[in-house]
N, C-alpha and C positions, 0 to 999 in steps of 0.2 A: 315472696308469695309463692313462686314456683316450687321452692324447696319445701315449704310448708305443705303444699298440696301433695308432693311426693310422699311425705310422712303420713298424710291423712288417708290417701287412697286405699292402702291395705285395710284400714279400719272400715272404710265404706264397703269394701267387698265382704268383710266379715259380717257387716250388718245384715246381709241377706240371710245368714244362718240364724239370726235372732228374731226373724219376723214372727209376730204373734199369730196364733191361729185365730180364725174368726170366732168371736165371742158373742154370747147373747147380750141383750141390753143390760147395762151394768149400772147398778145404783151408785157405785163409786164414781162413775163418770159424772153423775149429776152434781156431786160435790165439787168436782173440778169445773164443770160448766157454770156453776153459780159463783165461783170464786173470782173476786177482783184482784186479790193478792195471794199468791202461794209462796210460803216461806219455808226454806229448807234450813234446818238446824242440825248441827253435828260437830264432830271433831275435825282433825286435819284431813281426813278422807273427804268429808263434805266441803271443807274449805278449799281443797284442791279443785273440787267442783266439776270434774269432767262428766260424771254421771248426771249431774244437774243439767249440763249443756246438752248431752245426748237426749235427755228427756225433753228439754225445751225444743230441740230441733224437731223431734217427733210431734210435739204439740203444734208448733207453728205450721208444719207442712200438712199434717193430717187433719187439723182442726183450725184452719185459718179464721173461722168464724168466732173463735174464742179470743178474748183480749186480756186474759189474766196476766198480771205482772208477776214474773218469776224472780224471786230474790233469794240469794244464798248468803246466809250469815253464819256459816260454820266458823269455828275457831280452833286452830291447832292446839293439841294437848288437853282440850276441854273434857270434863266429865259431867255426867248428870247426877253422879253420886256425891259430889263434893269432896271426894277423897284425893289424896296425892301421896305417893310413896316418898320416903325421905331422899332416895337417890335422885329424884327429879330436881331437887334443889341445886344439883350441880349445874343446871341450866340457868340458875340465878332466880328462879321463881317456882312457886308451887303451881300445880295444875289449876287452871281456872275452873270455876264452877258455873255452869249454865245459869243457875238460879240467882247468881249475883247480878246478871244483866237481863234476866228474862222479862221482868215486869216492864222495864224501860223499852225493851225491844217490842213487846206486844202493844204497848201503849203508843209507841211512835209509828209502827208500821201497820197496825190493825189488820193482821192477816185473817183471811176467811178460812184458809186451809194451811195447816202446818204439817210438814213431813220431816220426821226426826229420826236420826240414826246415831245411837249411842251404845256403848258397851265395851268396845275394845280397850279403852283406857280405864273403864270403871272398876275392873277387877285388879287394877294397878299391877298387872303382870305377876301376880302371886297365885298360889294354889287357892282352890275354892274355900271360901270362909263365910260362915253364916252372917257375921256382922257386915262384911263388905257387900254380900249379896243383898242384904236387907236395905243397905243404903242405895243400891242401884234401883231396887224395886220402889222405894219411897220417892226417889228422884223422878222416876218415870211417872208415877201416880201424881206427883205434884205438877209436873208439866201438863199432863192431861187436864187436871183440874183448872189450872190457870188459863189454858187455851179455851176450854169450854165455858168457863165463867164469863169470858169476854165474847161469847157467841160464835167462836170458831170451831172448826172440826180438825181433828188430828189423826194422822196416819203414822204408825211406828214401823221402823225397819229394824229387824234383828241385826246384830253386828256381823260384819263380814268374817271370813275365815282368818284365823291366826295361823301362820304357816312357818313358824320357827321352832326349832327343837330345843327342849329343855331336858337336861339329864334326869331330873328328879320328879317332874310333873308335866302334865299336858295342859297348857293354858288354853288351847282351843277347846278342850272339853269344858273348861270353865265358861267359855263363850257359848258352847252348846247348851249348858245348863241355863244360862241367862236367856238364851233364845227360846228354849222350851217353855220357860215360865211366861215369857212375853206372848208366844203363840197361844198358850193356854188361856190368855185373857180374851181370845176371840169368843169364848163361850159366854162372856159378859157383854158382848157386842162391840168390843174394841176392834178397830181397823189395824191389822198387823200384816206386814209383808215379810215372809220368812226368807230373808236373804241368806242367812247362814246355811240352812239346809240345802238350798239350791246350789250355793257356791261350793259347799263341801262335796256334794255329789258330782258337780261338774269337774271339780279338781281331780277327783278320783278317776273319772272317765278319761280325762286328758292324760293322766299319768299311765293309763294302760297302754297308750300309744307312745307317750314320751315321758319316761320315768322322771326326768329332771324338770318337767314343766312347773312353772310358778306363775301365779297371778300377780305376785308382788316380789320384787327383788329383795326387800328387807323383811318379808314375811308379814307386813302390816299394811302398807299402802299399795293398793292395786295399781297396776299400770293400765294402759288403754283398754286391753281386753277385759280386765276385771271391772273397770268402770262401765263398759258396755253391758256386761252381764248384770251389774247393779241397776243400770238404767232400764234394762229390759224388764226387770221385776216390777219396777214402778209403772212402766208403760202397760204391762200385762194387767196390773191392778186396775187401771183406769180404762183400758181399751174396750171399744165396742165394735170395732171393725178391723179388717186386715189393713196393715200399713201400706201407704204408697211406696212402691219400690223406686230405686234411684233412676229417674228418667234423665237426669243430668248430673253425673258424678262430680264434675268440677263445681257446679253450683252447690251441691251438697257439702263439699269441702269449704267453700267460701262462707256459706251461712253458718257453719260450725265455728269458723274463726271469728266472725262478727258477733255471734252469740257469746262466745267465750270472752271476747274483749269487753263487751257490755257487762257481763256478769261480774268480771273482776273489778272494773272501775267502780261499779255500784256497791259491790261487796265491801271493798276496802273503805270507801267513803262512809257508808252507813255504820260500819263497825267503829270507825273513829268518831262519828257524830253521836252515836248512842253511848259509846264508852264500854270498856271492859278492863280486866285486870292483867291481861297477858301482854308482856312487852313484845311489840312487833311494829313494823313500819306503819306510819300513818297514811291514811288514804287522802285523796285530793279533797279540797273543800267541796261540800255537797253541790253548790251551784255549778262549779266547774265539772264535777262528775256527771251531773244531770245533762249538761251541755254535750259532753262527749257521748253519753248514752243515747242522746237524741240523734246524734250523727250516726251512731252504730245502728240505731233503729231504722233509719232511712236506708242504710245499706242492707239490712236484714230484709226489709220490705221489698226492695228492688230485686234482691236475689230470690226471695220467695216467689215473686211473680214469674221469674225465669223458670223456676222449678215447676210451677203450676201450669205454665204454658207448654213446657216440654211434656208434662203428663197429658194435657189435653191433646197434644199432637200424637202421642202414643195411642190414646184411646180412639182417635179418629181413624187410625190405620185398620 
């Protein structure tokens, strides 16, 4: 436990720099307030889920009156376009397609609010191509239709930055093109968080001070700082008030660990229960996973009370 807290404390300090400015009443918050189940969908970045955990920590601490269940059902390698490059078969399987599992997922979990982040795999790491781009667009539109047909609301995130060098083309510009199209759908009333633009700008600013700075070691999967930046964009989208600052850093670290543990056990169990095409480890049986999640929920609630009492103590001074 102590070693984990040592790893987490630098992230807690950095959280202070990501505090959202006070915002006016936000209609987006109403969708969150009304939601009983919030479902995150995406590829390996979402499956890793650190940004989901940062978001849920903000929600539990800043809005303890809300009881939305937060579920993460991202799958590594997945696309929303249904495409897979031939080279991916060296892993022994084609890239999974969200739409193969989407109907089962929505029927089983009945989410009121879906937050989806796709794109980084959908261009299959090739130059911009009209047909591939169209497949991405069609996949996004199908997802929106399926969620809304069932009475849910959906928020899209543009893909994160791609930060690897190719000698003959710029794949991040492909992602920028995908992002511009998705952001453009705001004019039709779509809810879109422009992660790519924010992340690209932040990366450029970081490199003015530290030319070798990276959000991700492999150029694709963000580390802790990148996930915090991702989470902050989701938080900003829903936020209606300044966040509570860390009144008890140790408790902030503990609640993060308990949330992460709960997220992972439910993620893997539900993915196995619902089914998908990607070879990966099986989750625990759902009954067992729910038992473990309930234990974690008790730890989360106890830690949350510690944080809120520390806040009340600060306010009283």
